N, C-alpha and C positions, 0 to 999 in steps of 0.2 A: 301511518294509521296508529292511533293511540288505543291500546287495549289494556284492560286490567282484569285479572282473575280474582274471584272471590276467595279470600283466605279463610282458614278454619276459624270460626267464632267471630268473623268480622260482620259488623252491622252494615245494612244497605246504605246508611247515611255516610259511613266512612268510605265505602266503596265508591260512592258518587264523588266524594271529596278527592280521593286518589285519582279518579278519572279526570276531574277538572284540572288537577295539577299536571297530569300527563299531557292533556291538551295544551295547557299553557306552556309547558316545557318544550313541546314539539313545535310551537308557533303556528298551530293550525288556524286559529281564528285570525291572527295577524295576516297570514297568507290569503285567507278568504277576503278580508277587507281590502287588501292590495289588489286582488284580481277583480274586484267589483267594477273598476273603471280601467280602461286602457291607458297606460302611461307610455309615451314614446321612449325609445332607448336614450335619446339625448336628455330627456327630462329625468329619467332614472339616474343617469350619470351625474347630472347637475345636483340632484338630491344627495347622492352618495358623496360627492365632493364637499357639499355643505356639511354633512354629518361628520366627515373626517376632519374638516377644519374646526368644527365645534369640539371634537374630541381632543385635537391638538391644543386648542386654547385652554380647555379644562385641565389638561395634563401640565401645561406650563404654569398655570395659576398657583402661586405659593399658598401653602396651607398655613393659615394664621389662627 
């Protein structure tokens, strides 16, 4: 759960900005979007393997 406390002299707009950053950092919206539809365990595994392969390819790619 993302919580933010109002600091001394902080504007409400900045408080909202800090709250949005905390939600983004905690991955709350990402998790909600993932839970919207049921994904079987085998499909989750296949997606994770594809992501790992993509990361490996990007890491191997020479920086030019």
